[in-house]
N, C-alpha and C positions, 0 to 999 in steps of 0.2 A: 788921363788914364789909359791905358794900352792893353789889349791881349797880348801876349807874348808867346812865339811857339818856335822852339828851337826846333832845326830839323835837318837831316843829312841827308835829306831826299831818298831814302830808303821806303818801301811799301809800308811799314809799320810808323815811318816819320808822316808819311801822306795821310794814312790815318789818322794819327794825332794833328795834322794840320787841318783836316775835315772838321773836326771838333772844335778848334779852336777858331776857325771861321765863322762856324755856327753860333759860339759863344760871341764872337764879337758883332756878329749881326744882331743878334738877341739885345745885346746890351748895349748898341750903338755905340761900341768904342772901336778904334782903329785898331786893325791886324798888323804888328810887328814881327815880320819873319825873319827869324835868324837863321841864316844858313851856316852850320858849323863843318868846316872843311876840314875832315880828319886826316889828310894825308892820301897819298895814293893806293888805291885799293889791294888788296893782297893779292898774290897769286891765287887764281880760280874764285876769286870774289867778286859779285857784280858790284859795280860801284861809279860813281861820277867821277871822271879826272879832275884834279884841282883846277886845271886850264878851262875847263868849260863850265865848272861849278857856277858861277855867276848867271851865265845864259841858261843852265836848267832852272836855277833859284828863279829868273824872272818869266820861265814861264810856268813854276809852280805857282807866283803869284797871280799870274792872268787867270789861272783855274780857279784860285779861290776869291777872285772879286766879286763874282756875281753872287758869292753868299756873303761875303764880310762886308763889303763895299769899299774902305779904305784898306789897302794892304800895303805895307812898306817892306821891301826886299833889302837885306842887310846881310852881306857875307862876313862869315868871320873865321879868319883861319887860325883857330885855336881851338882847343877841347875842353878848357877848365871853365868852372864857372866864371872864376874873377876874369877871363878874358871875355866869353863869351857876352856875360851880361855888364853893360857899363853901369856906374854910379847913376847916370841919370835915367838910364832906362828902369833900374831897380825902383828907383823914386816913383816913377809913373806907370809901373807894371800891376796891374789890377789881379789876372791870374798868368801865371807861367805853365805853359802846356809842353809837354813832352812826350815821346814813344816810351815805352817802359823797354823797350828792347830794340835791338840792330845797332848799339854803339858798340864801339870797340873799348875794351877796358886792358889797360897794358898791365904785366904782371906786378910791378911796381906800384900801379896804383890800383887798387882793387877796388875802387868804388864807381859804380857806373855815371853816367850824365844824370840821370834824374837824381841819384844821391848827392852828387856835388852843387845840382841848383839846388835841392833842399836844405843842405847845409849853408848855402849861400844867405838865406834866410829873408828874402826882400819882399815876397809876395807867396800865396798859396802856390804850391807847384802841384799840378794836374800828371801823372804820369798814366799814359791810355794805353789799356788793353782791351780789345773788342771794342770798336769805335759806336755799332749800331744801338745800343742802349742809349749812350750819351746823346748820341745825334738826335734819336727820337724823343728823348726827353726834352732837350731843347726846343725842339720845335712843336712839342704841345701833343704829342702821341701816346705818351706815355707816362705813367708814374715812376719816379725812381727809387729804389730801395736801399738807403743809405746805412751805411754801420759807422760811428762814429765810438771811438775808444775814448772812455771816460774815466779819469781817477779822482774823485773829490778832493784829493790832497795834494793835485799837481795843478801848476800854474798851466802846462801846456794844453789841458781840458778847456781852460777859458778861452782860448784863441779857437780851437777847435770848434767848440759851441758857436763862436761867432760866427764862424764860416760856415754853421749850417743856416744862418739867418740869410746869409748871402746866397747858397743854394735855394732856397724857398721863394728868394727873388727871382731867380731864374726859371723855377717850375716845381710841381708839385713833387713833393718827396715824402716819403714813409721812412721813419729814422727808428734805428735799432742803437739806442744808448747801451753799450755793454763796458761793463768792468769786471776786469779780471783779477779776481780776489783771491789772497789766502787764508782758509778757514782759520788756522790756528793763529794768524797776526791778529785777524780780526776779533777773535775771541780774547783775545790780549788785549787789543786797544780799546773793546768795549766793556771788560771787566766779568766777562763770561768764564767762572772758574770750571776747570775741565778734572773730573776726578782722577785718581790716582788708577784705581781698578776700573777698566773700561767695561766690564760689563756692567756696570752701573749706570752707564749709558743708555738711552732707548736705541733700539735696533735701527733706527731710523736715521741714526747721527752719530754711529760709530766711526764709521771711516772718517781719515783725515780729510780728505776731499770733497766731504758733505757740510753744507752749510745747515748750522741749526737755526730752524724758524724765527725764531727770536734775533739773531744776527742778520738773516736774510731782510727781515721788516725794516731795520735801521738802514741796511745799505740800499736797499729799493727808495727809502724815502731820501736818502744822501744824494745819490744819484739824479731823482727825479727833481729835486730841489736845484740841483748844481744845472742841468740843463734849462730849468725854467720853463717859461711859456716862448713858444717858437710861433711867431706870426707866419700865415701862408696856409696851404692846404697839405694835408697829410697829417698820418698820426705818430704817436711818440709810444716806444714800448721798451721799458727798462730790461737789460739780459744781466744776469750776473753768471759769470764763470769762474767756479772755482777751479785753481789751479796752482800748480807749482813749477818753477823755470822761466822760461823764456814767457813775459806777456806778450809777443808778437805771435809766438806759435799757437797759444791758446785764443786771439783775435782771429787768426787766418783761419782756426778748426770751425769757429762759430760763422765766418763769412761764407767758408765754404758751406757748411749743413743749411744755412738759412738761404742761400743762393742770392747774395748781397750783389748788387751792381757798381757800386763805389764803397771805398772805405776811405774814412777819414779820420787822420789821426795829428795831433800836435809834436812839435819837435821843438827840441831846445835849440836847435842850430848850431851845435859843438862842431868842433872839429879838432883834427890831432889828437894828441893826448888824451884832450877831457873825453873824446868819442872813446877812445879804447876803454878808459877807467870807467865809465857811466854806463857803456853799451850804448843800445839805441832801439827802439821799439820802431820807430820810423824806418829806420834802415833794414831791418829785418821784415817788415812788412812789403815795404818796396821790393826787394829781392825776390820774395818768394808767394807773393799775393797771385792769385789766378784772374781778379778783376782789377779795373782802374783804381788808383789810389790818389787822395790827396795829402798833403804833408802841409801843414800850417804853422806858419813861424808864429814866435810869441809876440812880435811886435802886434800881430792882428787882435791882441788880446783886448777886450774894452774893460774899462774899470769899472767895477759894479758900483751901481749907486748906493750911497750912507742912507740907511732908512732907521727908523729909531725901533729898538727892540721891541719885539712882541714875545718874546718868552725870556725867562731869566731862573738860572737857578741860583739858590739861597743855601751856602752851607750853615747848619745849624749845631749848635753846642747849648742852646737854651739859656745862655745869657742875654743880659740888657743890649749887647753888641748886636747880637742876631734879630732881637726884635727891631731894632733900629734899622739892619739890613732890609728886613721883611717890610718896613714899611717903605723903603727907599723903591725895593724892587716893584711893588704896587704902583706906586706914583711913575715910573718907567714905563711900563708895559699898558697902562691906560686900561680903559674897557674893552672888553673882547680877549685881553693878553693873557699869558699863563705865565704863574711863579710856581717852580718846583722845589720844595723842602728837602733838603737832603742833610740827613745825621749819619755821620761815619764814627763807628765805634772801634777803636783800636783794639786789634787782637793781641790776646795775650796768652801765654804759656797756657794758663788752666782751661783756657777756650778748646774744646773737642767737639768734635762730631763735624767738623768742617772739610777734612780732609778729602771723602767722597761726596762731596755735595756737588751737584752739576748747575751752574748759572751763576748767577749775581748772589755773592756770600751775604746774606741778611744778618739783621741782628741775631745774638744769641735768643734761644728759643723763650731763655727766662725772662728775656726784658722786651722781646720784641713788639707785644701787645702794648705794652707799657710805654715805649718808645713812640710809636706810631700815634697812640691816643695823645700824648703831649705835644706831637708835631701838629696834629690836628686843632688843639687847643690855641697853637699860635696864629692860627686862620683868623683876621677881623673877620666880624660878622655885621659891619654897618652896611648900607646900603650900595656903597661904591665897590666894596670889596665883593659882594654879590656879581658883580659884572666882571669878575677876573677867574678864571679857571684856576683851581688851585689843585696841586698834587703833593703827595709826601713820600719819601722812601726813607727805609735805615738800612745801611749796609753795616758790612765788617770789614777791614783791610789793616795789612801790616804799615803800608804807606799811606797816610790820610790824604796827602794831596794827589796820589795816584787816583785813588778811590773817587775823589772829586772828579779829575779828569775825564775818567773813565766815564762816570756819570753825565757829564756835559756832552760826550758823544753819542751816548745811548739815546738822551733825550732831545739831542740837535737844538739845545738853546741857543740864543743871540749872545748872552750877556751872562757872568758870574758875578754876584753882588755879595759882598763879604764884610761883616763887621769885625773890628778891631776892639777888644773890651781894655777899658783904660788899667787895669789892674789883673793879674792873674785869677782866673775863675777858678772856683772851687768845684766845677763840675768835672768828672773823671775822664771825659771826651773833650776839653777845651780845646778850641783852636788858638793857638799861639801865632803871634806874628811872625815865625819863621814859614809855618804853613802860608800865610798870605803873601810873601816873597817868593816860595817856591812856587806857588800857584800862579804867580804874574810870569816867572821866567819858563814854565811848563805848560802852561794850558794854552790850547791852539785859539781858545774863544776870549776875546776881551774880557778884562776882570777890573770891576770896579772894587775898591776898597773903602769904606763907610768909616771913616774913624772916630775914634770916642771924642764927645763933647764936653 
């Protein structure tokens, strides 16, 4: 492996090279110094003539050797990422370090060198601004305040979180795990109903940009679980940033307000039309951040280890099939696990009183207590069942499958266990085979279907 530094020998690139050399010395990796020749300097612009570039690059290598140890200078007469980094260098790069500024950008190629290297996607790309904080951190003189952009439903987050472990191997880091979220979309995902008349809402949650406390608790749990346990020195704080529009703008706002030293974001490594269509959080952060930025490619993502389910949701229609599913769920989670029993009442035209209800729509008032009592009656009372944590819930919904999916998000369960009746049930809210098929297709959690015996 090697620390790769792309430089055009500008003062900004020299600062980036200082960081790269310090990292190489700390990690015991060779430093590969790629000298990017961008052509003759423009009129009035200070720069190194192409003819003298190899000599100046060798001088830069000599300057860095006392810090880095092994330094290999390689001139590259090109300015595209594909030409700067060969395939072999990509495969052996541990970090790619580059100055965030001082690179020429033509009118037809608007992406800067850090953006093009990040799109190349062969290794984490560190775009350096203000070298002092990074150099002092690598040398053990200070902690680093790192902000990582987190989206629990994006695969790019897994790669960014993996890179946090690499950072903590270098030195102590305090982490701000920041999720930019839309309150309206999150309420929809979690099944938090919003009344038609805003005055029904509590004054603290009337604004569209405000997170409801119930939603906030779920998001905080999701982000914390996604980040997981980070080995090494430093704390981890979850930051929820409600917002609309470009996520990169909100990430930059939090980074500025919290005086962050380093901003870490995952990237899809898209190029061309794909990037124009989907947009890019990483590109927005790279262009406008006040601090150093690391863009982590999806290839760095580590697969999450498979673990037995510790929490299971069971949709209940009070049929014999539901009883079989409950027994199956109990055996899956084992002692210390959790089973959540959910009954979904199909809303009817005659149901009134829900239009201006705020929160999860409950069972109709006339049936609520009876349904909850029946659900608790399905909980086994033997000694083994007492070692499992049980919870029950009755909700109403027009779309039964959607109501189940929303409950899985609120409860954060690992698995859905649903029983299929051998014949149509007489229960008014019986779960049919079509619900099971829809659940398998639409639910973000694994679904186990317990067939009729």
